[in-house]
N, C-alpha and C positions, 0 to 999 in steps of 0.2 A: 223143606223149610227154606231153601234158597229161592225157590220159585215164589214163595209168599213175599219175601223181601223185594224181589224184582217187581212184582205186581204192585206192592205198596209204594215203592219208589216211583214207578211209572205214573201213578195217580197224582203224585206231587209235582211232576213236571208237566207243564202245560203251555199252550200257545194262546194267542188272542182268540182264535176260532173256538177252541175248547172252552175258554172262559166265557165267551159270548154265548155259547150254547148253554152253559151252566146257569147263566143269569138271564137267559132268554131275551137277549138283545142282539142287535146287529154288530158286526165287526167294527164298523166306524164308530158306533156308540161306545163300544168297549175301549177302543183306542183313546177316545176323548176322556173316558173315565180314568184311564191309566196315566194319561199325560201328566197330571199334577204329581204323580208318585215317582216319576223318573229319577229324581234326585235321591230318593230313599232306596230305590231298587238297585242302584249301582249298575255295573256293566251288564248289558244283556248280550249274550253271545248267540248268534244265529237268530232263530225265530222262537226259541223256547225260553220260558221262564223257569229258573231252577226252583227247588222246593221253598227256599227262603223267600224268594221274590213272590211266589204264589201265595204264601202265608201273609205277606205284607198286603198284597192286593185284596185278598179275601178279608183280612182284618179291617182294611179301610172301607170296603164296599159292604161288609156284613155277610152273613151266611146266605147263600142262594136259597130260594124257595124250593 
């Protein structure tokens, strides 16, 4: 059961490359798309977006195909 929680949590944490792959765009394009959301996202620690930040990004961009 703990391994399921870890897997689920890992899916919610992503970086620019993972989001770019998900939306099938380049990393520079994804960065441009995320730029207007930086105020809403709050502090980004390291290269990863936490689950809340990822939900905000996906909510703004819509569900990937």
